[in-house]
C-alpha positions in Angstrom: 33.4 98.8 21.2 30.8 99.4 23.8 27.1 97.6 22.6 24.0 97.9 23.2 22.5 95.3 25.3 18.7 94.5 25.3 16.4 95.6 28.3 13.6 93.9 29.4 11.2 94.7 31.3 8.5 92.4 32.5 4.7 93.5 32.9 1.9 91.1 34.3 -1.5 90.9 34.4 -4.4 87.9 34.6 -4.7 87.1 31.0 -1.9 88.3 29.1 1.9 89.5 29.5 4.0 92.5 27.9 7.7 92.0 27.5 8.5 96.1 26.5 12.0 95.4 25.1 14.6 97.9 24.2 18.0 97.3 22.1 19.2 95.0 20.2 17.6 91.5 19.6 21.1 89.5 17.9 22.8 86.5 19.1 24.0 87.5 21.8 21.0 88.5 23.1 18.4 85.8 22.0 19.1 83.0 24.1 17.4 85.3 27.6 15.0 87.4 25.4 13.4 83.3 24.4 14.3 81.5 28.0 11.9 84.6 29.5 9.4 83.6 27.4 9.6 80.4 27.4 9.1 79.9 31.0 6.5 82.5 30.5 4.5 78.9 28.7 5.2 77.2 31.0 1.6 78.5 32.4 0.3 80.5 29.7 -1.5 83.5 29.9 -3.7 83.6 27.2 -1.1 86.1 25.3 2.1 87.4 24.6 3.1 91.3 23.9 7.0 91.7 22.6 6.9 95.3 22.3 10.0 96.2 20.7 8.6 99.9 21.0 12.7 101.0 22.2 14.1 97.9 20.2 17.1 99.4 17.0 18.4 96.4 16.0 17.3 93.0 14.9 19.6 90.5 13.4 18.6 87.2 11.8 19.2 85.1 14.6 16.7 87.0 16.3 13.8 87.0 13.6 14.5 83.6 13.7 13.7 83.8 17.6 11.0 86.0 16.8 9.5 83.3 14.9 10.4 79.5 17.0 9.0 82.0 19.8 6.2 82.7 18.1 5.4 78.6 17.7 6.4 77.9 20.6 3.3 79.6 21.8 0.8 78.5 19.3 2.1 75.0 20.7 1.3 76.1 23.9 -2.3 77.3 23.2 -1.0 80.9 23.4 -0.5 84.6 21.8 2.1 85.9 20.2 2.0 89.5 19.6 4.6 91.7 18.5 2.8 95.3 19.1 4.9 98.9 17.8 7.4 97.4 15.5 9.1 100.0 13.7 9.2 100.7 9.6 12.7 99.5 9.7 11.6 96.0 11.3 8.6 95.9 9.1 10.4 96.6 5.8 13.3 93.0 6.7 10.0 91.1 7.5 8.0 91.8 3.8 11.8 91.2 2.7 12.5 88.5 4.3 8.5 86.6 3.8 8.6 86.4 8.2 5.6 88.8 8.5 3.1 86.5 7.2 4.8 83.7 9.9 4.4 86.5 12.7 1.1 88.7 14.8 1.7 92.5 14.0 0.2 94.2 16.1 -1.2 97.6 14.7 -0.7 99.2 18.4 0.4 98.3 22.4 -3.1 97.1 23.6 -2.8 98.7 27.5 -3.6 96.3 29.9 -6.0 96.9 32.6 
């Protein structure tokens, strides 16, 4: 059975890094996502955006990783926000009570 991977495209600007995600955020893909975001936090931009427009699935491991990355960003004095969050994921965040633990942008901010 072939399963979707998580593709990650990175777009950098002076004060912002945007990760365009497509596919599934799950137990098999969170390590790569976590590593990439953590690497950016070594010299953090003011803002890191996870653009979830192409995300089709997010399991409990994925949800936990989003919360951990948000906290890591706070400790690095950066803001991590989620953009283009689909209705299915908003519903899961509401049900689990995690929506208040994450910054969710109503719309993707274009890079200059």
